[in-house]
C-alpha positions in Angstrom: 100.5 171.9 77.7 101.8 170.1 80.9 103.1 167.3 78.7 104.8 169.8 76.4 106.5 171.6 79.4 107.6 168.3 80.8 109.1 167.2 77.5 111.0 170.5 77.2 112.4 170.2 80.7 113.3 166.6 80.2 115.1 167.3 77.0 117.1 170.2 78.5 118.2 168.1 81.5 119.1 165.2 79.3 121.1 167.4 77.0 123.1 169.0 79.8 124.0 165.5 81.2 124.9 164.3 77.7 127.1 167.2 76.9 129.1 167.0 80.1 132.2 164.9 80.6 131.7 161.6 82.5 131.9 163.2 86.0 132.1 160.2 88.3 133.0 160.4 92.0 136.8 161.0 92.3 139.2 159.6 94.9 142.8 160.8 95.4 145.2 157.9 96.2 147.3 159.2 99.1 150.1 157.1 100.6 151.9 158.6 103.6 155.2 157.1 104.7 154.6 153.4 105.5 155.9 151.7 108.7 157.2 148.9 106.4 160.3 149.5 104.3 158.6 149.0 101.0 160.6 149.7 97.8 159.4 152.9 96.0 158.7 151.0 92.8 156.6 148.5 94.6 154.6 151.2 96.4 153.8 152.7 92.9 152.7 149.2 91.9 150.4 149.0 94.8 148.8 152.4 94.0 148.3 151.5 90.3 146.6 148.2 91.2 144.4 149.9 93.9 143.4 152.5 91.3 142.3 149.8 88.9 140.6 147.8 91.6 138.4 150.6 92.9 137.6 152.3 89.6 134.2 151.0 88.7 130.6 152.1 88.3 131.0 155.8 88.6 134.0 155.9 91.0 137.6 156.5 89.9 140.9 156.8 91.8 144.0 158.5 90.6 147.5 159.5 91.8 146.9 163.2 91.0 145.4 165.4 93.7 142.1 166.8 92.4 139.4 166.0 95.0 138.9 166.2 98.7 138.1 162.5 99.0 141.1 160.4 99.7 141.9 156.6 99.6 144.7 155.8 102.0 146.4 152.4 102.1 148.6 151.1 105.0 150.7 148.1 104.5 151.5 145.7 107.3 153.6 142.6 106.8 152.0 139.9 108.9 154.7 137.4 108.2 157.8 137.0 106.1 159.7 133.8 105.3 162.8 133.2 103.3 163.3 129.8 101.7 166.7 128.9 100.5 167.0 126.0 98.0 168.5 126.2 94.5 167.0 129.7 94.3 166.1 132.0 97.2 162.4 132.7 97.6 160.9 135.4 99.7 157.3 134.8 100.9 155.2 137.7 102.3 151.9 137.6 104.0 150.5 141.2 104.0 147.5 143.0 105.4 146.5 146.2 103.6 144.3 148.5 105.6 142.3 150.9 103.4 140.4 154.1 104.4 138.3 156.5 102.4 138.3 159.9 104.2 137.2 163.4 103.5 140.7 165.0 103.4 139.3 168.5 104.3 137.5 167.4 107.5 139.1 164.1 108.3 135.7 162.3 108.4 136.0 158.6 107.8 133.7 157.4 105.0 134.7 153.7 104.6 137.3 151.3 105.7 138.4 147.7 105.0 141.4 145.4 105.2 142.5 142.9 102.6 145.0 140.1 102.9 147.4 139.3 100.1 150.3 137.0 99.7 153.3 137.2 97.4 156.4 135.3 96.5 159.5 136.3 94.6 163.2 135.9 94.3 163.7 139.1 96.3 161.6 141.2 98.5 160.6 143.7 95.8 159.3 141.0 93.6 157.4 139.4 96.5 155.7 142.7 97.2 154.8 143.1 93.5 153.5 139.6 93.4 151.3 140.3 96.5 150.0 143.7 95.2 149.3 142.1 91.8 146.5 140.0 93.4 144.5 143.1 94.3 141.4 143.3 92.1 137.9 144.6 92.0 136.3 141.2 92.4 137.6 140.9 96.0 134.7 141.2 98.4 136.4 143.7 100.7 137.0 146.0 97.6 133.4 145.7 96.5 132.1 146.7 99.9 134.6 149.5 100.3 133.6 151.0 96.9 129.9 150.6 97.5 130.1 152.2 101.0 132.4 155.1 99.8 130.2 155.9 96.8 127.0 156.0 98.9 128.5 158.3 101.6 130.3 160.6 99.2 127.2 160.9 97.0 125.2 161.7 100.2 127.7 164.5 100.9 127.2 166.1 97.5 123.4 165.8 97.8 123.5 167.9 101.0 126.3 170.2 100.0 125.9 170.8 96.2 123.7 173.9 96.7 126.4 175.4 98.9 129.1 174.5 96.5 127.3 176.2 93.6 126.8 179.3 95.8 130.5 179.3 96.7 131.5 179.0 93.1 129.4 182.1 92.2 131.0 184.1 95.0 134.5 183.1 93.8 133.6 184.1 90.2 132.4 187.5 91.5 136.0 188.0 92.7 137.4 186.8 89.3 138.5 183.5 90.8 137.0 181.6 87.9 139.4 178.7 87.8 138.6 177.7 91.4 134.9 178.2 90.7 135.0 175.9 87.7 136.9 173.4 89.8 134.2 173.3 92.5 131.5 172.8 90.0 133.4 170.1 88.1 133.8 168.0 91.2 130.0 167.5 91.6 129.4 164.0 90.2 126.9 163.2 87.5 125.1 160.8 90.0 124.1 163.8 92.1 120.6 165.2 91.6 122.2 168.7 91.5 124.5 167.8 88.7 122.5 169.6 86.0 122.3 172.7 88.2 126.1 172.7 88.5 126.4 172.5 84.7 124.0 175.4 84.3 125.9 177.4 86.8 129.1 176.6 85.0 127.7 177.7 81.7 126.4 181.0 83.3 129.9 181.7 84.7 131.5 180.8 81.4 129.6 183.6 79.6 131.3 186.0 82.0 134.7 184.3 81.8 135.0 183.7 78.0 135.8 187.3 77.1 138.4 187.6 79.8 139.8 184.3 78.6 139.7 185.4 75.0 141.7 188.6 75.6 144.2 186.8 77.8 144.9 183.9 75.3 144.9 186.2 72.3 147.5 188.5 74.0 149.7 185.5 74.8 149.4 184.2 71.2 150.3 187.7 69.8 153.4 188.0 72.0 154.6 184.5 70.9 154.0 185.2 67.2 155.5 188.6 67.1 158.6 187.3 68.9 159.2 184.4 66.5 157.1 184.6 63.3 158.2 181.1 62.3 156.7 177.6 62.4 157.6 177.0 66.1 156.0 180.3 67.0 152.9 179.4 65.0 152.6 176.1 66.8 153.0 177.7 70.3 150.6 180.5 69.4 148.1 177.9 68.2 148.0 176.4 71.6 146.4 179.6 73.0 144.2 180.2 70.0 142.7 176.7 70.4 141.3 177.7 73.8 139.1 180.5 72.3 135.5 179.7 71.4 133.9 181.5 68.4 131.3 183.4 70.3 133.9 185.4 72.3 133.8 189.1 71.7 137.5 189.2 70.6 137.1 186.4 68.1 137.4 188.8 65.1 140.9 189.7 66.2 141.6 186.0 66.7 140.7 185.4 63.1 142.9 188.2 62.0 145.9 186.8 63.8 145.1 183.3 62.5 145.0 184.6 58.9 148.3 186.4 59.4 150.1 183.3 60.8 148.6 181.1 58.0 149.7 183.5 55.3 153.3 183.5 56.7 153.7 179.8 57.5 151.3 178.3 55.0 150.2 174.7 54.9 153.0 173.6 57.1 150.9 174.9 60.0 148.2 172.3 60.4 146.2 174.3 63.0 142.6 175.1 62.0 140.2 177.4 63.9 137.4 175.6 65.6 134.1 175.5 63.8 130.8 174.5 65.3 127.9 173.8 63.0 125.2 173.8 65.6 124.4 175.6 68.9 124.4 172.2 70.6 128.0 171.6 69.5 129.0 175.0 70.8 127.3 174.3 74.2 129.1 171.0 74.5 132.4 172.8 73.8 131.7 175.3 76.5 130.9 172.7 79.1 134.0 170.7 78.3 136.1 173.9 78.4 135.0 175.0 81.9 135.4 171.5 83.2 138.9 171.2 81.7 139.8 174.5 83.4 138.4 173.2 86.7 140.3 169.9 86.5 143.6 171.7 85.6 143.1 174.0 88.6 142.5 171.0 90.9 145.6 169.2 89.7 147.7 172.2 90.3 146.9 172.4 94.0 149.0 171.0 96.8 147.4 168.0 98.6 145.6 168.9 101.8 144.7 165.8 103.8 143.5 165.8 107.4 143.4 162.4 109.0 141.5 161.7 112.2 141.3 158.3 113.9 143.8 157.2 111.3 145.2 153.8 110.5 148.6 155.5 110.8 
């Protein structure tokens, strides 16, 4: 009996992890105004290369705000030379200081400095040449990523239970999007990850009928106003967000059939079908995570910096 119970628990836990999206630790790339006069395009080049360099082994960085953990670069030109021969060459020797901080508390989690050199026919090209050399094989990047991952994961191990409680409180006030956001930020490496998925599924059962009625109403307004191909496509965007176990799904089918009859095969939209309970569960998990991610990306960045490199 003990073996059977263990097997059931193991399968449930494994299933939840398998169904969820690949929730790694997220970093937000945040670049305040630099002391150096760096061309805007070159600054974007730096952020893109930093994102690629630190994205590895369960950690990812992005330019969109979605997480409280922030990667901050500061560029300092150690030396600059201009060589004039047949073609002018600009040589830059640059130190880039990097900090990973908790943007909500200002706590420093990891820091490092990398030195890069670049050359180009103008200053912008020299910056781009230098920033192009940033890569995940650099020892400073390796240490920064390892340290940041360990400390951020430790944060979630301690705080995940409180995050789940806060999500439940938010949902009780109908703040489902923020609740899903908090749950979606708990990384898959955390021992409480499966608990966060279970909490999300539980909240989804309460949210789905509210969501169904809301999306159905929006689809109906769009369709009644247009009743043409364009209206069908726009209405389909809302119908596609409704899962088949929602209470209003019968009305959703009615609207779908009405649109299909009017527009015909020109409208390629098809109602979602799930052959198994496991497929439906996977869809639910992906749905609440997508809502959480969308909520996070819609927030204004909030970054507190203490003992900063700036």
